[in-house]
N, C-alpha and C positions, 0 to 999 in steps of 0.2 A: 608559123611565123613568117612573114615576109622580110626576106633577107636585104639590107641596103647595100648599095655599092662598096661601102667600107668593109663590111661583114664578110662580103665576097672576096673582096682584095685580101683580108687577113686570111682567108680559108686557103687561097691560091698561093699565098706566101706559104702557110704551113705544108701543102703539098709538096712544094717544090723541095722541101728538106726530107721528104719520104725517101724510103727504099722504092724501088720499081713496084714490088708485088703489093704492099699496102696501099701505093698511091692508084694501083689501078683497082683494087677492090674498094675503095671507099665509096660510100653514098652519104648524102645529106639527110641528116633526120629532117623530120617535120618542125623540129624545134630551131634547128640551124647548125647543130653541131655536127662534124664529120663522124660516121660510124664506121669502125673497123670490125666488129663483132658480131652485127646481125642478131638473127635470133638464137644463136647459140650461147652466147654469153661465155661467163666463167665459171669456174666450179667455187663453191663458199670454201672459206677456210675456218668457218665457225660461227656462233650466234653475233658476236660483235660485226662481222662482215655483211650478215643477214640483214642485220638491221639497217645497213647504210642502203640498202637494195630496195627497202621499203618505201612507200610514200609518203609516211608518216615522218620521219626523221628529216628527209629532205626540207620539208617545208617550216620546221621549228629549228634548223641545224645551226645558223647564223647567230639566232637570238639567244637561244637556251640551251640546245643540245651540247653543242662543241664548247661552249664557254664552261658549262658546268661539268662536264667530265673532265676538260683538260684542269679545272681548279681542284678537284679531288685529286688526281695523279701528282700535281705540282705543288700542292699544298697551297696554305692561305696567304703566302708571301710571294708564290711563284708569278711569273709575268703572266697578264690578261692578252686575250686576243689581239688589242692593237699593238701591244708591246711584241708579241709572237711575230708578227708581221714586219716590224722595225727589225727584230733580230735577225730573219730572213734576210732581209734585205742588205743588212750589213754583212752579214756571212757571206753573202753571195757577192758583194762589192759590185752592184748591178750601176752602170752608166749609161747615158742617153747613147741609143743603137745597139745595144745589146740583144741579143736574142736568148730568151730564157725559158725551161722546161718546167713546169710545176706537176710533178708526178701524184697520182691520187688526189687531185684537184680539188673533189668534192663540187661544191656549188661555185667555185672560181673566186672565192673571197681573195685568196692571196694572188691568183691569176690575175686579176684586174688590178690589184695594188702594184704589182711588178709592172703592167702595162703602163701605169702613169710614171713609174721611174724611168723606164726605158725610152720612153715617149715615141712620137709616131715614127721616129725612124727605126726603131726596136721592134721587137715582136716579143707577146707573151702567150705561150700555149700551154693549155692545161690538159691532161691526160686522166680519165677515169674510165672505170668499168662500171659504173652506176648510170642508167638510163636516168632515173628520178633525179639523183644530183644533177646532171647534166642539162636535163630540162629546165631545172631551177636556174642554173648557172647560164643558159643562153638567155632566158628573160632578164635575168638581172644585167647582163652583159649590153643586150640590146637597150635598157633603160639606161646605162650609164654613158652610153654613147661613146665608146671607145672602138677606134679604129684598128686597133693593133692585138686584138685578142682573138685566138682561135681556140676552139673546145672539141677535143676529139675523144671518143669512146674506144677504148683500146686495151690492152695487157701492159702493164707496167713491166713484168718480166720478159717481154719481147716489144720492146719500143720498135715503134714502125720508122725511125728516123735513119738517116745516113750517119756515119761516123762523123763525130767532132762537129756536130750542128749548131751545138749550142753553147754561149758563153758562161751560162749558170743553169745548175739543175737543182730544184727543191723538193723536199720529199718530208713534209711535215703531218706527224700524227698518222700515220699509215705503215710505216716499214715493219712494225710488229704484227700488222694484220696479213702480211702477203706469206702464200704457201710455202717459197723460198726467198727469203729476203735478201739473201746474198746472190743469186740470180740478178735479182732486181738491181743490187748495188753494182754488179757487172755491168750490166746495161746502160745504167745511169753514166757509168765510167765512157762506155763505149760511144755514147752520143754527146760528150763533153768534150770540146776543144782542148788542145795543151794550152796549160796554164789556166783553164776554166776553173770554176770554184763549184762546190757541192755543198748545200745546206741540209742537215737531216735533223728531225725531231721525232725521238720515239722513245720507248720504255727503257727503263733501267732498275737493275734490282739491286737494291741497296742494304735493305734492312736483312739481318741474319735469321731473324725470325721468319722471313718470309719463304726461305730456301726449302723447306721441306713441302709446303704447298705449291710450289712453282710448277712441279708437271701437271698437278689437278687443275691449277688456273689456267694453264695454257691449253689442256684437251679439253674443259668446260666450254671456253670463250672464245678459242682460236687466235688469242692474243698472245704473242711471245713477250717472255721478261728478258731481255739481254743483259748480260753480264757487263759490269762497267767497263771494261777494256774492249768488250767483244767487236764493237762497231768500229773502234778506233784502229784496232788490228785489221779488221777487214779492209780499210781505206788505206793503211800502210801496205798492206800485201798488192793492192791494184795501185800503186805508185804514188799516192797522195803525199803532199808534204804540206808542211804550215797548218797541222791540225789543232784546232781548238775546240775544247770540250766544255760544256757546262752542265751541272747537275742540279735540278730543282725538283725536291721529291722524288718520285719514281719515274721522271722524265728526264732525258737528257738531248742537249742542243750541241750538235757537232758541224763545224765549218771545216773545209779543208780545201787545198789546191791541187789540181792535178799537174802533175811534174810536166815540164814541157817537153 
């Protein structure tokens, strides 16, 4: 894919926010995203993450896979994909000129939605470990003619950015897949500016009948089932205030503000 001047500018703006080592190591993939992992990639956490690394799921992700999977988890009355994006924007309190990071961005659906909200003076960066997801995301971003989006292949538990780089950090439908989700939360906090906001959508265990099956589900799928107060407590320990939690089926939405 041939990069336009606007895409090059967005990548340059993303590089300016990076720590020196990843900035030096970054290469540009043939699809146009910045690659920090190269051939080594990251280790899998289980079957759910393995599926995300295939070529099949990214091709059907936006239209079928993600909405169907989310509907099962959230229940029939839970928010749909469009409402999820709206919830994320509201929890983040995004405004024109903000810089926002979309962690485990997949094909960049939310990354592009955030870019439209923050406008040309703002910047929306998506980071994911999947080559196939980012290839799809780069193509969709080019087609959307957005000038303030940069996609990066990297590790969510070792974010390549300088401290306090972002006004908002989002991680929707991915925290339960990370090998160490609390390391990831620590990293998200590090790159978030004081008074910046975080938005998380992840799993939650609510039904008592699930309790005996929890270890089996986690081992077989690589998907962690968080207790209802687990993420809220983790955010409090990391200095967050103004924490809001909404439960929908086996999914929780959490928004919080990093203390100044």
